[in-house]
C-alpha positions, 0 to 999 in steps of 0.5 A: 206509366210502366213503359215510361219509367222503363224508358227513363231507366234505359236512357239513364243507363245508356247515358251513364255508360257513354259518360264513363266510356268518354271519361276513360277514353279522354285520358288518351285523347286529351293529349291529341285533341282539344277539349271541345270534343268533350264539350259537344259530347256532354251537350248531346248527352244532356239533350238526350236526357232532357228530351227522352224520346222513344224511337220506334224500331221493329228490329231491336237487337236487345229487348228486355221483357218485364212481366206486367205482374209479379206473382207470389205463391202461398200454399194453404196446407192447413185447409187441406188437412181440414178437408181430409179430416172431414172426409173421414167422419163416420156415420153410426147406423145405430143412432135414432133417425133424428140424430142420424138426420142431424149428423147428415146435415152436419157432415154436409155443412162441413163438407161444404166448408171443406169444399170452400177451403179447397177452392181457396187452396187452389188460388194461392197466388198474390199478384202485384202489378208492375204499373203500381211499382212504376207509379211509386217510383215516379212519386219518389223521383218527383219528390226528389226533383222538388227537393233538389229544385228548392235547394238549387234555387236557395243556393243560387239566390244566396250567391247572387245576393252576395255578389250584389251586396259587394258590387261597386262601380268600376271607376278606372277610366283607362281600363274601361276604355281598354275593355270597350275597345276589346269588346268591339274587336271581338264583335260583342255588341251587348257586352257585360257591364264592368263592375268591381267587388271588394269580396271577390279574390279573382275575376268573375262573370255572372248573370244570365239576363243581366251579365256582369264582369266582376273585378276584385280590388287588386292592382292588375297590370295592363297586360293582365287586364287584357288577358282577363277581359279576353278570357271572360268575354270568351265565356260570354261569347260561347254562352257558357253560363247557359251551358252551366245552367243546363248542367245544373238542370240535368243534375237536378232532374236526374238527381239519382244518377251519379254519372251526371255529376261526373259529367257536370264536373268535367264539363265545367273544366272543359269550358275553362280549357276551351277559353284558355285555348282561345285566348292563347291561340297564336300567342308566343311562349312568353305570353303563355308563361305570363298567362300561367303566372296570372292563373297561379296568382288567382288560383292561390286565392281560392274560388268563389262558391257561386255555382252559376258563374265562370271565373279565371280561377278554377282552383289549384287542383286543375291548375297543372292540367290547365298549364299543360293545355295552355302550352299546347294551345293552337297545336291540338286537333278539334276532335270531330271524329270522336264526336261523330263516333260517340254520337252514333253510339248513343243514338244506335244504343237507343234505337236497338235496345228497348224494354217491353211488358209481357202478359205471362202473368195474366195468362197464368192467372187465367189458367189457375182460375179455370183449374180452380173452377173445375175442382170446385165443380167436381167437389159439388158433384160429390155432395149428398143429395137432398141438402137444403139451404137455410136462409136463417143466420142461426145454425144447429151444430150438435144440438146447440144454437149458434148465433151469427157473429154479425147479428150478435154484434148488431144486437149487443152494440150499446147506445152511447150517451151524448157527452155533456157540454162543459161551460166555457171560460170567458176569454182572457183579456190580453194586455195591450202590447207595447209599440215597437219601432225599428232603430233608425241608423241614419243618425249614426252615419258619423265616424265617431258615432259608429262605434257606439252604434255597433255596441248598442246593436250587439255586433261582433268585430270581424276582419275587414272585407271592403277595405282590407285589414284597415276596415272596421267591420262588425256583424251580427243578427243579419247586420253588417257594418264596415267603415274606414277608420283613417282620418283622411280616409280613401282619397280624402273620404271615409266610405261607410257601408251597412247591410241588413238581411231578414232583420226588421229591428233596424231601418235606414232612411225609413227602409226596413226588412218586411216592409212593402216595397211599393211603400218604401219606393214611394218614400225614397222618391219623395225623399229625393232619391231616383231609381237606377233601373227596373231590369231586375224585379228582385233587386232595386237600386236608388241613388240620392240627388247629390249622388252621395248615397246609394240604397240597394233593396232585395225584393221577395214576394213584394216585400223587402228581404234585405237592404244595403246602404253606402255613402261613397263617393262622399262620407267623411263627416266631422265629429259631433259634440254635445254641450248638454248631456242627460244622466242615466236614470228615470225621468217622470212627468208626475210624482203620483197618480198616473204618470209616464216614465222615460228610462235613459241608459247607455249615454255616450257623446252621440246617443243614448238608449230610452224606454217609455213606461206608463203607470196607472193606479190599480194596474201598475207600470206597463211598457208603452214604447220598446227599447230604442236609440235617440241620436244627437244629429247636429253638432253642439246640439242639445236635442236627440232624435229618434226617427221611426217608421210611424213616430219621430220622437224629440228629446230636448236636453237643454236643461240639466236633469230635465227632458222635454219630449215631443212626438209621442202623445201616449206619454205626454198627456199629463205633461211633456216635461220629464225630470230626474229627481236625483239629478236635480237634487245633486245639482 
């Protein structure tokens, strides 16, 4: 592991040196050479980093030796002092034989202790293996890669979802014919699919497997569209999306190397310069000026944040460099010589430099061990003869018995009593939760019902996106709604679009977040929808048989994570009016004992809020159906309907002050007719 990590460090250092040299030299060479030479250099450096091959060589000019162990020295001065004091202990010849024998034994024991201390003092080094450090670095590197991968996947998925959400069919037949003709002229067999987007400010090419060319809802002239098509198809033919994916992967793996971020940023600019040169090669001065005007128009509108895409718009910061590069298109050299020189420099630096591990630390440790053994042997030769080893753990020092600490600890360890078992409380019975049903939005797909829907859902109004300043757009809690308020709409229709992400409180055509996709697919197919294709397992699209409604579904872990609904090319519904309207208040189906209550609030011309409670003597009132919305679906209708995933509730309001409920047995066991006493009394 140590050799591998040393090689990774060497590869990153060499790559960083090459990258910074190329960036410095490019300021001079860009005036003479095309950007393609840097494009190739960045490709070679990326492959060099992605496949860190260690080339064997016996003639390395520069080899950095790293010791296998790092030694840290510590001196035990206190033990040496103890040994010196022990050596000075005198013996008194006037003492009796027993005391003399005791002192002799004590002195021998202390000399033995001093010998042990001296033995410890001659081994002062603490060794840390370089392999341990290498493993520690590898763990940090791997953890950083995991974090970077999760972040990149999250950002790429969020960007892709945003593009799909605002993707709509491109319907300009004249532009489609021009696009297909240009694809044949550029010998592109499988061309990107041409679509429109109401969210983007400029053209965009995105999608690795299924590539789409997105055009904003702007009026481009025929010449401008031809330049846009050529530029994005040039990206597609050069496989620049794969090139950008390689750069993203390099910055993910080598997240600790700042040089690769500079390389990635410069590489993204270079692919735009290359496409500009390809589009403008052989064009006259007027065409180049027109192309610069197109770039300026798109650059002023800002960039799309989706990382894995190519766009005509590279921002205002690089516009000046692109403008100069366009005016020189077709006049600069390819730059083969710089590519060869830097490639040779990269390969030779890898061959003639290296890192190796040396064994000096182990040899020094062996020498220290031998010296310590010799010193201990010399100390043992100086010990007085006749000293006997005692097997007992009890020693006598100055006439007192000392018990070994380990023996004392074992004898004095108290016996712990087993804890008494406490009586367990009986489990508490939780009240039965109220049945929750998502709010079905299909009944609100009416120009007059939409305002009450967004009010009931608590959405906040924002600036229009799909229909510009005229769009009525509301957002909140992962729900986005937008429609065109004009009576005539767009080309005689009123398009409506609704999207929902990670919010299971609402549904559309029975589709809701968190539901299993297979179950939702079965329900849609049975309802007359057909699947538009299964090329992408994470995104599904369905269209109704009348081709008036489209439902898009994002799938994650076999369940629905987001959905969107749009009704174009049809969607101009007539206003709905109701002849009979209930009043706010409580509607009961009995006056005493056990009964159910329907609480009506928020009544308007199209819908009302309702909640259902049940009262039982001795238990009180309990909520059995959560807050939801009932909608008057038909014109001149006295019946409001709630359509949920499991229940379809019908509220018959044909008689003033009363409601007949059907579809929920828990509430109508005592009767399906509910009345409001106050309303009946006032009538």
